[in-house]
C-alpha positions in Angstrom: 36.3 -4.4 -44.9 35.4 -7.7 -46.5 32.5 -8.4 -48.8 31.2 -11.8 -48.0 28.4 -14.3 -48.7 27.5 -17.8 -47.9 27.1 -20.1 -51.0 27.1 -23.5 -52.5 30.1 -24.4 -54.8 29.1 -26.1 -58.0 30.8 -29.3 -59.3 33.0 -28.7 -62.4 30.6 -30.8 -64.5 27.8 -28.3 -63.7 29.9 -25.3 -64.2 31.1 -26.5 -67.5 27.5 -27.3 -68.6 26.2 -23.8 -67.6 29.3 -22.3 -69.4 28.0 -23.9 -72.7 24.9 -21.8 -72.5 27.1 -18.7 -73.1 26.1 -17.2 -76.5 26.7 -14.0 -78.2 24.4 -11.4 -76.8 25.3 -7.8 -77.4 24.4 -6.7 -73.9 25.3 -9.8 -71.9 28.4 -9.8 -69.7 28.8 -13.5 -69.0 30.2 -15.1 -65.7 33.0 -17.5 -66.3 32.8 -21.1 -65.0 34.9 -20.1 -62.1 32.3 -17.5 -60.8 29.4 -19.7 -61.0 27.9 -20.6 -57.6 24.6 -20.6 -55.6 24.4 -17.8 -52.9 22.5 -18.7 -49.6 22.9 -15.6 -47.9 24.5 -12.3 -49.0 26.4 -10.8 -46.1 27.9 -7.7 -47.6 30.7 -5.5 -46.1 31.8 -6.7 -42.7 35.0 -6.1 -40.5 37.5 -9.0 -40.2 36.2 -9.5 -36.7 32.6 -9.9 -37.8 33.7 -12.2 -40.5 35.7 -14.5 -37.9 32.4 -14.6 -35.7 30.2 -15.5 -38.6 32.7 -18.2 -39.6 32.4 -19.6 -36.0 28.6 -20.0 -36.2 28.9 -21.8 -39.4 31.3 -24.5 -38.1 28.4 -26.7 -36.9 25.7 -26.0 -39.4 22.5 -28.1 -38.5 21.0 -29.9 -41.3 21.3 -32.9 -43.5 23.2 -33.2 -46.8 21.0 -33.1 -49.8 21.0 -33.1 -53.7 20.5 -30.2 -55.9 19.3 -30.0 -59.5 19.9 -27.2 -61.8 16.7 -26.7 -63.7 15.4 -23.9 -66.1 16.5 -20.4 -66.8 15.1 -17.1 -65.9 15.9 -13.5 -65.2 15.6 -10.6 -62.6 14.1 -7.2 -63.8 11.1 -6.3 -66.0 10.6 -8.4 -69.3 11.7 -5.2 -71.3 14.7 -4.4 -69.2 16.1 -7.6 -67.6 19.2 -7.2 -65.4 20.3 -10.5 -64.4 20.2 -13.8 -66.5 20.1 -16.9 -64.2 19.7 -20.8 -64.0 17.4 -21.9 -61.4 17.3 -25.0 -59.2 14.6 -27.7 -58.8 12.4 -27.2 -55.8 14.3 -28.5 -52.9 12.9 -27.9 -49.4 16.1 -28.8 -47.6 17.8 -25.9 -49.5 15.3 -23.4 -48.2 15.5 -24.8 -44.7 19.3 -24.5 -44.8 19.1 -21.0 -46.0 16.7 -20.0 -43.2 18.9 -21.7 -40.5 21.8 -19.8 -41.8 20.0 -16.5 -41.7 18.9 -17.2 -38.1 22.5 -17.7 -37.2 23.8 -14.8 -39.0 21.3 -12.1 -38.2 22.5 -11.6 -34.6 26.0 -11.0 -36.0 25.1 -8.1 -38.5 23.6 -9.8 -41.3 21.1 -7.3 -42.9 17.6 -9.1 -43.4 16.6 -9.2 -47.0 13.1 -8.1 -47.4 12.7 -10.2 -50.6 11.8 -14.0 -50.5 14.8 -16.1 -51.3 15.0 -17.1 -54.9 17.9 -19.8 -55.4 19.5 -19.1 -58.7 23.0 -19.4 -60.4 23.8 -16.1 -62.1 24.9 -16.6 -65.6 25.2 -13.0 -66.9 24.6 -9.4 -66.0 22.5 -7.6 -68.9 23.4 -4.1 -69.9 21.0 -1.8 -71.5 18.0 -4.2 -70.7 18.2 -6.1 -74.0 15.4 -8.7 -74.3 16.1 -12.3 -73.6 13.1 -14.2 -74.9 15.0 -16.1 -77.7 17.7 -17.4 -75.0 14.9 -18.1 -72.6 12.9 -20.2 -75.1 15.9 -22.1 -76.3 17.0 -23.1 -72.7 13.6 -23.4 -70.9 14.0 -27.2 -70.6 17.4 -26.8 -69.1 18.0 -29.8 -66.7 21.3 -31.0 -65.3 21.9 -34.2 -63.2 21.5 -33.7 -59.5 24.6 -33.3 -57.5 25.3 -33.8 -53.8 25.6 -30.8 -51.4 27.7 -31.9 -48.4 29.2 -28.4 -47.5 28.7 -24.8 -47.7 31.4 -22.0 -48.1 32.0 -18.7 -46.8 32.9 -16.6 -49.9 34.9 -13.4 -50.3 33.9 -11.1 -53.2 36.6 -9.1 -54.8 36.2 -6.4 -57.5 39.0 -5.8 -59.8 39.9 -4.8 -63.3 38.8 -8.1 -64.6 35.3 -7.8 -62.9 34.3 -9.8 -59.8 36.2 -12.6 -58.5 35.0 -15.1 -55.7 37.3 -17.0 -53.2 36.1 -19.6 -50.8 37.5 -18.5 -47.5 36.4 -21.5 -45.4 34.1 -24.5 -46.0 31.8 -26.2 -43.6 30.4 -29.6 -43.7 26.7 -30.2 -43.4 25.9 -32.5 -40.4 
């Protein structure tokens, strides 16, 4: 079984800028620059045959290229017990439209629908023990990186190992 998701690769300049946000925090397990990406659709565990069929429907992804801008920081979880620290993106209608088109193409092939609304984000760290993040959030509330072009998406493989989770792009698909 393969653990997959569809996402957007970040330029090295964006990855390096986000990596600089890393700071000592007793409960944070920071993602390295090589792990930073923006997930569009989490697929989960699928067979190699399902993965092949999913890749086929991604070949001619409809939708224009667009620009994406990393902006702001936030977290998932309760304020007293945050679980994930993330960087957000500026409101980009074309991003939401792309995510919805991809979901519509992948649902018939076994993608499990997500009951939550799509919240585009770049996971920076996982937080253990629910340590408060208010100081970090205040320091980086005005985070704003230069916009970058998005001209393709990737089908990512997620692998767990001794060194944590690693992501590998199996295939890239140009936006038309």
